[in-house]
N, C-alpha and C positions, 0 to 999 in steps of 0.2 A: 362307194364309200357310205351316205349315209344310211344306206338301206343296213350295211353291215352293223353298225352303233346302233341303231334301233334294234337289232336282235339281238344285240349284246343287254341294253337296256330294258329291256322285257324280262332278259334271263335271270339279271340279277335280281331285279323284283321278284321273282319269283320264287327264285330263290329265300330270299329275304322273309315273302310270306308263307316258305314251304317249313321255314324253320318257326317263326310264330305260331302258326296254328300248328305244327306237333310239339311244339312247348306249353303253349298254354290249354292244349287237350291234353297231356300228358298232367299236368298241376292239377288242372281241374280237375282230374278224375281220381286223382292222389288224392285232393281234398273231401271231393263225393264218398271215395272209399272208407276216409278215415270218419266221414264224418256221419255214416252209414251204419261203422261200426260203433263207432263210438255210440246210436242208441242205441243198438243191441246189447251191447254189456249194458249200458244204462237197465233197459225196460228186462232185464234176465235179472241184473242185481234185485229190483225191484219187483218185480216175482216171478220167483226162478219157476217153477211151476210152468208157466207162460215161454220158457225158455225155446224147447220144445218149437210151438207153433210158431217163435220168430224166425228159429234159421232158418228155415228153406224161402221166408221170406227177406231177408237178408241175402242169402247168395242171388238170388234174383234181380233184385237192385244194383246191386254190386256188378252184375255180369251186364247189367244195361246199361250202368252208368262206364262201363269199360269196350261196351258196342261206342260208343260215342268217342272213344280217343281210338280205336282199329278202326270206326269211320274215315277217321281224320288222316291216319297215317294215310291208307287206302285215296283219297284224293291229294292226301302230299306228294304220294308216289306216280298217281297220274298227271300230277303236272310238272312231276319233275322229269319222268322218259318219253309224254306223249301230248307234252304242252299244246292244248288250241288254238292260244293265245300265240304263236311263232307260226301256226298253219295260218295264221290267218294275215299274217301281212307276209309271207310268201304268194 
């Protein structure tokens, strides 16, 4: 019985950690892309001739910021479906 309770506690805290990890990564990615976009628009408004040079940099940085969120989702799914913490208990 004590073994089942321990596994249930690990799964419970893992679910909370997954939710926090994906939620905070999503909020961070949204804020990061918004800041990058705002700085791009600010730079393009100040010097319209440099907008063509800034646009590829905008997409590269936005992709890198979104990659952090995708990695957090992948790690969360790994903990959800192949939790190494539960395997250590068994």
